[in-house]
C-alpha positions in Angstrom: 0.0 0.0 0.0 1.2 3.5 -0.8 2.3 5.8 1.9 0.7 9.2 2.5 3.9 11.0 1.2 3.9 9.0 -2.0 0.2 9.8 -2.5 0.9 13.5 -1.9 3.7 13.4 -4.4 1.5 11.8 -7.0 -1.3 14.4 -6.4 1.3 17.2 -7.0 2.7 15.5 -10.0 -0.8 15.1 -11.6 -1.6 18.8 -10.8 1.5 19.8 -12.6 0.6 17.6 -15.5 -2.8 19.1 -15.8 -1.2 22.6 -15.8 1.1 21.7 -18.6 -1.7 19.9 -20.5 -4.0 22.8 -20.2 -1.4 25.1 -21.9 -0.8 22.5 -24.5 -4.5 22.1 -25.1 -4.7 25.8 -26.1 -1.9 25.4 -28.6 -3.7 22.4 -30.1 -7.0 24.1 -30.1 -5.4 27.0 -32.1 -3.8 24.6 -34.5 -7.1 22.8 -35.0 -9.0 26.1 -35.7 -6.2 27.1 -38.1 -6.3 23.8 -40.0 -10.1 24.0 -40.3 -10.0 27.5 -41.6 -7.3 26.7 -44.1 -9.2 23.7 -45.4 -12.5 25.6 -45.7 -10.8 28.6 -47.4 -9.0 26.2 -49.9 -12.2 24.5 -50.7 -13.8 27.8 -51.5 -10.8 29.1 -53.6 -10.8 25.8 -55.6 -14.5 25.8 -56.1 -14.2 29.5 -57.5 -11.4 28.5 -59.7 -13.2 25.5 -61.1 -16.2 27.6 -61.7 -14.2 30.2 -63.6 -12.7 27.6 -65.8 -9.3 27.2 -64.3 -8.0 23.7 -64.8 -6.5 21.3 -62.2 -4.6 18.1 -62.6 -5.7 15.4 -60.1 -4.2 11.9 -60.4 -2.9 12.7 -63.9 -6.4 13.8 -65.1 -7.1 17.3 -66.2 -10.2 18.7 -64.6 -11.7 21.7 -66.4 -15.3 23.1 -66.2 -16.8 20.2 -64.3 -20.7 20.1 -63.9 -21.9 22.3 -61.0 -23.4 19.2 -59.3 -19.9 17.7 -58.9 -17.8 20.9 -58.4 -17.7 20.6 -54.6 -16.9 17.0 -54.5 -14.0 17.6 -57.0 -12.8 20.6 -55.0 -12.7 18.3 -51.9 -10.7 15.8 -53.8 -8.2 18.4 -55.0 -7.9 19.7 -51.4 -7.2 16.3 -49.9 -3.9 17.3 -48.3 -5.6 20.2 -46.4 -8.3 17.7 -45.3 -5.6 15.4 -43.9 -3.9 18.2 -42.0 -7.3 19.2 -40.6 -8.1 15.7 -39.5 -4.7 15.3 -37.9 -5.1 18.6 -36.0 -8.6 17.5 -34.9 -7.3 14.1 -33.7 -4.4 15.6 -31.8 -6.8 18.0 -30.0 -9.2 15.2 -29.1 -6.4 13.0 -27.8 -5.1 15.8 -25.7 -8.6 16.3 -24.2 -8.8 12.6 -23.5 -5.3 12.6 -22.0 -6.3 15.4 -19.6 -9.4 13.5 -18.6 -7.3 10.5 -17.8 -4.9 12.6 -15.7 -7.9 14.1 -13.9 -9.4 10.7 -13.2 -6.0 9.5 -11.8 -5.8 12.7 -9.6 -9.2 12.1 -8.3 -8.2 8.6 -7.4 -5.1 9.7 -5.5 -7.1 12.3 -3.7 -9.6 9.7 -2.6 -6.8 7.4 -1.4 -5.3 10.4 0.4 -8.6 11.2 2.2 -9.1 7.5 3.2 -5.5 7.4 4.6 -5.8 10.8 6.3 -8.9 9.7 8.1 -7.3 6.7 9.8 
C-alpha cells in the first residue's frame, strides 16, 4: 500500500501535468482552428477556380469546367492534403482532451486514497 507522502507526491505530479496539459491544449486548439479555416478557405478558392474555368490536374487527369453538381466533390478531392492536415489537428486535439481527462481521473483517485489514509 502506498504511503501518504507518496500519495501527496502523486497528487502534486498530476496537478503539474494538468497545468502543462492545459497550456498544450490551447496550442492544439489554435492549431485545430487554423487547420479547419485553411481547409475551408482552400475549398472555397478551388470551387471558385473550377467555376471560372481554371484547370487542375488530379491523379494525372485534367479537370476543367466540371458540372456544377460535382464541383464541390471535385474541390474536396483536390484539397485532400488540407483535409488530412485538418483531421490530424482535430485528432491531436481530441487525444489531448482525453489525456487530460485520464490525468484528472487519476488525480481524483489519488485524492480519494489520500482522504481515506488521512482519516485513519
